[in-house]
C-alpha positions, -999 to 999 in steps of 0.1 A, spaced: -879 -167 473 -856 -143 491 -832 -172 499 -832 -182 462 -824 -146 451 -796 -142 476 -782 -175 466 -781 -164 430 -764 -132 439 -738 -151 459 -731 -175 431 -728 -146 407 -703 -128 429 -683 -160 433 -683 -166 395 -672 -130 389 -644 -133 414 -632 -166 399 -632 -151 364 -613 -120 375 -588 -141 394 -582 -164 364 -577 -133 341 -552 -119 366 -533 -152 368 -532 -154 330 -518 -119 327 -492 -125 354 -480 -158 338 -477 -141 304 -455 -114 320 -434 -141 337 -430 -159 303 -418 -126 288 -392 -122 315 -379 -158 310 -376 -153 273 -357 -120 278 -334 -136 303 -327 -163 277 -317 -137 252 -295 -120 278 -277 -152 283 -272 -156 246 -257 -121 243 -234 -128 273 -222 -159 256 -216 -140 224 -195 -115 243 -174 -142 260 -168 -157 225 -156 -124 212 -133 -119 242 -118 -153 233 -113 -142 198 -96 -110 210 -72 -130 232 -63 -154 203 -58 -125 179 -36 -107 205 -15 -138 208 -12 -142 170 -1 -106 167 25 -110 193 38 -141 175 37 -126 141 43 -88 142 40 -86 104 3 -92 108 -2 -65 133 -19 -40 109 -45 -65 98 -48 -77 134 -54 -42 147 -82 -37 122 -98 -70 133 -94 -60 169 -114 -28 162 -141 -48 146 -143 -71 176 -144 -42 200 -173 -27 180 -191 -61 182 -187 -61 220 -200 -25 223 -231 -35 202 -237 -66 223 -235 -45 255 -260 -21 241 -283 -50 233 -278 -62 269 -287 -28 283 -319 -27 262 -328 -62 273 -323 -54 310 -346 -23 306 -372 -46 290 -369 -71 319 -373 -43 344 -404 -30 326 -419 -65 325 -412 -70 362 -428 -37 371 -459 -47 352 -459 -80 371 -458 -61 404 -488 -39 396 
């Protein structure tokens, strides 16, 4: 009877360990998925900034070629600069979220 009881305890301990391990793996994989999604959003924001830089370059060229349009162009340049500033703030927030997610993963 003692063997049977100790065998049940051993199986119970193993089952508990497996359950806890599976829960831990599930939590870690969820955190990794969050980091991957955030990195995808970071990439999209970086591409948005590159596109705006291209628009600024084209606008600068157009203003140099047509000085009469410089007032309108200056206004558009300010809008584009604001767009870059906003996108950089979003990038900073995303980087903070990535660091939070990574620190959760390491706990």
